[in-house]
Every structure is written in C-alpha cells, then in structure tokens.
C-alpha positions in Angstrom: -95.9 -17.6 53.2 -96.5 -21.6 53.6 -95.0 -22.3 57.4 -94.5 -25.5 59.4 -97.3 -26.3 62.4 -95.9 -25.7 66.0 -97.1 -28.2 68.1 -99.6 -26.1 70.1 -101.0 -25.0 66.3 -101.1 -28.7 65.7 -102.9 -29.9 68.3 -105.6 -26.9 67.7 -105.9 -27.7 64.6 -107.0 -31.4 65.1 -108.7 -30.8 68.0 -111.3 -28.6 65.6 -111.2 -30.8 62.6 -112.5 -33.5 64.4 -114.9 -31.1 66.5 -116.0 -30.1 62.6 -116.1 -33.2 61.3 -118.1 -34.4 63.6 -120.8 -31.6 64.1 -121.0 -32.0 60.0 -121.6 -35.4 60.1 -124.4 -35.1 62.3 -125.9 -32.2 60.9 -126.1 -33.0 57.4 -128.6 -35.0 56.4 -126.5 -37.3 53.8 -123.4 -37.8 55.8 -125.6 -38.6 58.5 -127.2 -40.9 56.7 -123.9 -42.3 55.1 -122.4 -43.4 58.4 -125.2 -45.1 59.1 -125.5 -47.4 56.4 -122.0 -47.8 56.7 -122.7 -49.2 60.5 -125.9 -50.9 58.9 -123.5 -52.6 55.8 -121.3 -54.1 58.6 -123.8 -55.4 60.4 -125.9 -57.1 57.5 -123.2 -58.0 55.1 -119.7 -57.8 56.9 -120.1 -59.0 60.2 -119.6 -63.0 60.6 -123.1 -64.9 60.6 -123.6 -66.8 63.8 -125.3 -69.6 64.8 -129.3 -69.5 66.0 -130.4 -68.8 69.0 -132.1 -72.2 70.9 -133.2 -70.5 73.9 -136.3 -68.2 72.4 -138.6 -69.4 70.2 -141.2 -68.0 68.0 -144.6 -69.0 67.3 -146.3 -67.0 64.4 -149.5 -65.8 64.4 -149.4 -65.9 60.3 -152.1 -65.2 57.6 -153.2 -68.1 57.5 -154.7 -68.1 61.6 -155.6 -64.3 60.8 -157.9 -65.7 57.5 -159.9 -67.6 60.0 -163.1 -66.3 60.5 -164.3 -64.7 62.7 -161.4 -62.1 64.0 -158.6 -60.5 62.4 -158.2 -57.6 64.7 -158.1 -58.1 67.6 -156.6 -61.6 67.2 -158.8 -64.6 68.6 -158.3 -65.0 72.4 -159.8 -68.5 72.6 -156.8 -69.2 70.1 -154.5 -67.2 72.3 -155.5 -69.3 75.5 -155.6 -72.5 73.5 -151.6 -71.9 72.7 -150.6 -70.6 76.0 -152.1 -74.1 77.0 -150.6 -76.2 74.8 -146.7 -74.7 74.6 -147.5 -75.1 78.7 -147.9 -79.0 78.2 -145.1 -78.8 76.2 -142.8 -77.5 78.7 -142.1 -73.9 78.1 -140.2 -72.4 80.7 -142.1 -68.8 79.9 -144.2 -67.1 77.2 -144.1 -63.6 76.2 -147.3 -62.4 74.3 -146.4 -59.3 71.8 -150.3 -58.9 71.1 -152.0 -55.6 72.7 -155.0 -55.5 74.4 -156.7 -52.6 74.0 -160.6 -54.0 73.4 -163.2 -56.1 74.0 -164.0 -59.0 72.2 -166.4 -62.1 72.7 -166.8 -62.2 76.4 -166.5 -66.5 76.4 -163.1 -66.0 74.4 -162.0 -63.0 77.0 -162.1 -65.0 80.0 -161.1 -67.6 78.6 -157.6 -66.0 77.7 -157.6 -64.5 81.4 -158.1 -68.1 82.7 -154.7 -68.8 80.6 -153.0 -66.0 81.3 -152.9 -66.2 85.2 -153.1 -69.9 85.8 -150.8 -71.9 87.5 -147.3 -73.0 85.7 -144.9 -71.3 83.1 -145.5 -67.2 83.5 -146.9 -65.4 80.9 -145.9 -61.6 80.2 -148.2 -59.7 77.8 -147.4 -56.3 76.1 -148.0 -53.0 77.6 -149.0 -49.8 75.6 -146.2 -47.1 76.6 -147.7 -43.6 76.4 -147.1 -43.0 72.8 -149.3 -45.6 72.0 -152.2 -44.5 69.5 -155.1 -45.7 71.8 -158.2 -43.7 72.2 -159.4 -43.1 76.3 -161.7 -46.2 76.0 -158.7 -48.4 74.5 -156.5 -47.0 77.3 -159.5 -47.5 80.2 -159.9 -51.0 79.0 -155.9 -51.9 78.7 -155.4 -51.2 81.8 -157.7 -52.9 83.2 -156.9 -55.5 81.5 -153.1 -55.8 82.5 -154.3 -55.6 86.3 -152.8 -58.2 87.8 -150.8 -59.5 84.8 -147.1 -59.6 84.4 -146.3 -57.2 81.5 -143.7 -54.8 79.7 -143.4 -52.5 77.5 -142.9 -53.5 73.4 -141.5 -50.0 72.3 -139.5 -50.2 69.5 -137.1 -46.8 68.9 -137.2 -45.9 65.5 -134.1 -43.3 64.4 -135.7 -40.1 63.5 -133.2 -40.2 60.4 -134.5 -43.2 58.7 -136.6 -44.7 60.7 -134.7 -47.9 61.4 -134.7 -49.5 64.9 -130.9 -49.8 66.1 -131.4 -49.5 70.0 -133.3 -51.2 73.1 -135.4 -49.1 75.7 -135.1 -51.4 78.2 -137.0 -49.2 80.9 -139.7 -47.0 79.4 -142.2 -45.0 81.2 -141.7 -46.5 84.3 -142.2 -49.9 82.8 -139.5 -52.6 82.1 -139.6 -54.0 78.3 -141.1 -57.2 77.4 -137.7 -58.8 76.7 -136.6 -57.5 79.6 -139.4 -59.3 81.9 -139.5 -62.5 80.2 -135.2 -62.3 80.4 -136.0 -62.0 84.5 -138.3 -65.2 84.4 -135.3 -66.6 83.7 -132.8 -65.0 86.3 -131.2 -62.8 83.9 -131.1 -59.3 84.8 -129.5 -56.3 82.6 -126.6 -54.6 84.0 -128.1 -51.4 83.0 -131.5 -49.8 82.2 -129.8 -47.3 79.7 -130.5 -47.5 76.2 -128.8 -49.7 74.4 -127.6 -50.8 70.9 -129.2 -53.8 69.8 -126.6 -56.5 69.2 -128.0 -58.5 65.4 -128.0 -62.0 65.4 -127.2 -62.5 61.9 -127.8 -66.2 61.2 -126.7 -67.9 58.7 -127.9 -67.7 55.0 -131.6 -69.3 54.8 -132.3 -69.7 58.6 -133.6 -67.4 61.2 -131.8 -65.9 64.5 -134.4 -67.8 66.7 -136.6 -70.5 66.1 -139.8 -69.7 64.1 -142.7 -72.1 64.1 -146.6 -70.9 62.6 -148.8 -71.1 65.6 -151.1 -73.7 63.5 -148.3 -76.1 63.8 -147.5 -75.6 67.8 -149.9 -79.1 68.8 -147.9 -81.4 66.3 -144.4 -80.2 67.1 -142.3 -82.6 69.7 -142.3 -81.3 73.4 -138.2 -81.2 73.2 -138.9 -78.3 70.7 -140.8 -75.6 73.5 -139.7 -77.8 76.7 -137.3 -75.0 79.1 -137.4 -72.3 76.1 -139.0 -68.7 76.9 -141.6 -68.7 73.7 -142.8 -65.1 72.1 -146.0 -65.6 70.5 -146.5 -62.6 67.9 -147.7 -61.5 64.5 -145.8 -62.4 61.2 -147.7 -61.1 58.3 -146.4 -58.6 55.6 -148.9 -55.5 56.2 -148.4 -55.2 60.0 -146.0 -54.7 62.7 -143.3 -54.5 60.7 -139.7 -52.3 61.0 -136.7 -51.3 59.5 -133.3 -52.6 60.9 -130.0 -53.1 59.9 -130.3 -56.9 58.7 -133.3 -55.3 56.5 -130.5 -53.8 54.1 -132.1 -54.3 50.9 -134.3 -56.7 52.2 -138.0 -56.3 53.6 -138.8 -55.0 57.0 -138.8 -57.3 60.1 -141.2 -58.4 62.0 -141.8 -56.9 65.3 -141.9 -60.2 67.1 -138.2 -60.8 65.5 -136.5 -57.5 66.8 -138.2 -58.4 70.5 -136.8 -62.3 69.9 -133.6 -60.7 69.1 -133.4 -58.4 71.9 -134.3 -61.1 74.2 -131.6 -63.1 72.7 -129.2 -60.6 73.6 -130.2 -60.1 77.2 -130.2 -64.0 77.7 -126.3 -64.5 76.1 -124.8 -61.0 78.2 -123.6 -60.1 74.6 -122.8 -56.1 73.9 -123.0 -54.7 70.2 -119.8 -54.1 68.7 -121.3 -51.2 67.5 -119.1 -48.5 68.7 -120.8 -45.5 70.0 -120.1 -41.6 69.7 -117.2 -41.4 72.1 -114.8 -43.7 70.1 -116.1 -42.1 66.7 -114.8 -38.8 68.2 -111.4 -40.8 69.6 -110.8 -41.9 66.0 -111.4 -38.9 64.3 -109.5 -36.7 66.7 -106.6 -39.1 66.1 -106.7 -39.3 61.9 -106.7 -35.4 62.5 -103.9 -35.0 64.9 -102.0 -37.7 62.2 -102.7 -35.0 59.0 -101.7 -32.2 61.5 -98.7 -34.0 62.3 -98.0 -35.0 58.5 -98.6 -31.3 57.5 -95.9 -30.3 60.9 -93.4 -31.8 59.5 -93.9 -30.9 55.8 -94.6 -34.4 54.6 -96.3 -35.0 51.8 -99.9 -36.3 52.8 -101.4 -39.5 50.9 -104.9 -38.3 51.5 -106.5 -40.8 48.7 -103.9 -43.5 50.4 -104.8 -43.0 54.1 -108.8 -43.0 53.6 -108.5 -46.2 51.7 -106.6 -48.0 54.7 -109.2 -46.5 56.6 -111.9 -48.1 54.8 -110.0 -51.1 54.5 -109.1 -51.8 57.9 -112.6 -50.9 58.7 -114.2 -53.3 56.2 -111.8 -56.0 57.9 -112.1 -55.5 62.0 -115.9 -55.9 60.7 -115.6 -58.9 58.7 -113.4 -60.1 61.6 -116.2 -60.4 64.4 -114.6 -56.9 65.9 -115.4 -53.5 66.4 -117.5 -51.6 64.0 -117.1 -48.2 63.7 -118.4 -45.6 60.9 -115.5 -44.3 58.9 -116.7 -41.5 57.6 -116.3 -38.7 60.6 -112.9 -39.6 60.7 -112.2 -40.0 57.1 -113.5 -36.0 56.7 -111.8 -35.0 59.8 -108.2 -36.3 57.9 -109.2 -34.0 55.4 -111.0 -30.8 57.1 -107.2 -31.0 59.2 -105.1 -31.6 55.6 -107.3 -28.7 54.4 -106.2 -26.8 57.4 -103.0 -27.5 57.5 -102.2 -26.5 54.5 -100.8 -23.0 54.4 -100.3 -21.6 58.2 
C-alpha cells in the first residue's frame, strides 16, 4: 500500500539517491563522459568570450622554421639562441622555453644556446622532464647535466584518463614547480596553493587567440613594444607534434602544448579560478535535488519530473552564459530521478 514518507525516511532516501547518482555517474563511462562533455560545452560554447591577455606572448616555432636544414628534431639550438638574444633586446621581462633538451647537437650551437641561457638580462626558464617522460638513460643523463645551473620547470600536462583531455594544471610535480609557475614567480606572482587546479580557460573572441602569437621567424621585425615587459613562451606550433585535447578544442583540432602553458601562465598572473565547480558542489546540488524529489513524494505531490530536469538544465546554461559557476547537471538530474523512483512506493 502506498504511504507518505516520514521526515526520517525522506532524508534517508535523499542521501542514498545522491550517493547512488554520484557513484553511477563516475562508474559508468557513458555517464562520466556526458558529465565531462556538458562541462566542456559550457566552457567552450556558453561562457562569454574574454579579452586577450596581453601580459603573455607566444613565439611559435612553426613548420617554416623546422623545414629549414639541417635540424628538425632536436630544434636548431643556434636559432633558439638568436631568439633569446632578440627577445631580450626587445625588452621581454622573462622567457620560457617549452622545448625539451635531451641530447646533444652541433657543439657550437649547443654552446651558443648555453651562453644565451646564462647571460645577464631577462631570466630564461627551460623545460624539465618529469619522471614519466619517455627518455632513455642516456637522454635522462644529458638532460640532467644540461639543466644544471638553469632556471627550469616541468611541463607535464595532466590528461584525463577517461578521454585524454587536459583540464587541470599541476603547479608542483616530482619536487619541481611547473614552467608557468616559475615564469609567474619572475613577475612576483606566487601561487596560493601548489595543489592541482582546474584550468580557467580564457576563451577569446572568434578569430583571435587567448594570448598574442607570433611566428619565430618574424620576431626580429616586430615592434619592440610588442615584447617589452611581456612573459614570452617559445614552443612548437606544428600540426603533428605536442598537441592535446582540451575543453576549448571541442569539435576543433587539438591545441599546441605551448598554448596550454600560456593559458596556465595567464591564469596565474591574473589570479583567476575556474568557474567549473568541483566534486563537493556537484554532490551538494545532487543532494538538494534528491531532497526536493523525496519532499514532493512525502507530501503526496505530483512530481513533474521532466519539467524539473528541463529547468535544471536551463539554469545550468543560463549560469554558464552569464559567466557564473559551471556545474554539470548530469548527476543532479540522475539524483532527482532516483529519488523519485525510490519514493514512489513506501
């Protein structure tokens, strides 16, 4: 026989429904993927575009540079040395090399790069390989010797094990700060925490980039004001190397690693935090939805399940479009449905 829920039963049903919804969403790949997709869609399509960050600049090593003989990989170190001298002459505040140095090249060019890296002027931070990097013992040994005496930071980009997308930054890994964190420190910006953080993706207006990007071969001809006082990241921008999925690449080609590092650096300099809410917020909203469903059942009210879910998803879209917090409605919707089912007959 159908009976109304007591207050205690209502709380138990709500709590259990929220737990079940959260657990199922994480455990079942299709639901977990749907949760990631709705968050990414809000970031890449719904959130308002923001102005380009002008404190960070990317100098892109393009296919045109790599096509020049004799070196494609490793990247020509004589060219890198010239870039560093040119950027210093144009007043760059600091330079980050998002290039891995794991083997020797022409001795003269290696010496030229070393001199450029250690000379007085704007500090230069180079990429350090984390312990997960696929290096041979010989490469690891050369890399360790090369880094000796240099400012360095890891460039590890954490990929989500579910879909391989990069959504989080790791300011600290294997006893080393990240390259963006090291560069931010040269500007006097110290992170509040070294715990992993969700990246606050700067979505630029259509047709522009999050930060200015200039091909390396054009740096010598650029106005000095375009580099003066800027934090400059040098890295690969070619179709077949160092590319990653991110929320911003939804339906688009993967993003260059140096662009992700620039996004992280810009976030650190601006002191921004991602609007994507974490697990605790999702759990809280899921519990509220379950409690509302159980409460409706406890009062014998007709439960307009579809209307409530539509309103929940509409609120999600409106908040994201208004620049507010972003929270996937997948788990809260499931929590509502589970609570309704559990409260149907007692």
